[in-house]
C-alpha positions, 0 to 999 in steps of 0.5 A: 478528581483534579488528579485524575484529570491531570493524569488523563491529560498527561496520558493524552499528551504522551500519544501525539505521535501514534497516528504517524506510526500507525499510518507508517505501518499501514504504508509498509504493509501496503508496500509489501503487498504491492511488491509481492503482487509485482513479483507474482506477475513477473513469475507468471509472465515467465511461465507463460513465455516458457510455455509459448516456447515449448508449444512452438517447438512441440508443434514444429516437431509434430509438423516434422512427423506429419511431413515425414508421414505424408512423404514417407513413401518417397523414401522407400526406394531411395537406397537399395539396402534393406536398412537405411537412414537419412535426414530431412531438414526444413530450415523455416522461412519467412511465413513460418519461422519454425524449423524441424529436422527429421532423422529416420531409420528404415527397416523392412518388416515384411518382404511382401508382397506388398513390402512393408517398411517401418521408419523410426522417425526422430523429429527435432522441433526448434523455436526460432531465436531460442535454439537451446531453450525451445527444443523438443524431440519427438520419436515416432514409428511410421509404417509405410506399405509399398503400393508399387506393382510387383514384378512378374516372376521371371520363370513363367507361371 
């Protein structure tokens, strides 16, 4: 019985530093979990920032298409040739810093009356301060009908 007590007390004396090692292992695991959480948060923040840039550039390009759709009739008689091209720039301002550039190609689809024109529009939306990362191109087709009164037939009725 005496031998068993001595063996038990020797076994307990050999495990005095176990609590230190266990606590260090728990601390290491908690540190790894914290580093992983910070890394994930940084990654998610970058994704949200890129999405914000994309959305600003997309809506800027969409504004270019809407702008051309609203003012497309002004480009009907700008050049007498049936097929013509042009560029409309909106550089942005203090209130709305986003800018767009619209390239258009006009083709006559029906000589009428009334004349029908088809504009192939490519709108480039640019997010401010990020000219390469925040750039979106939208291509659209806008149909415009010439509502100007038709000229009379010169030969009579």
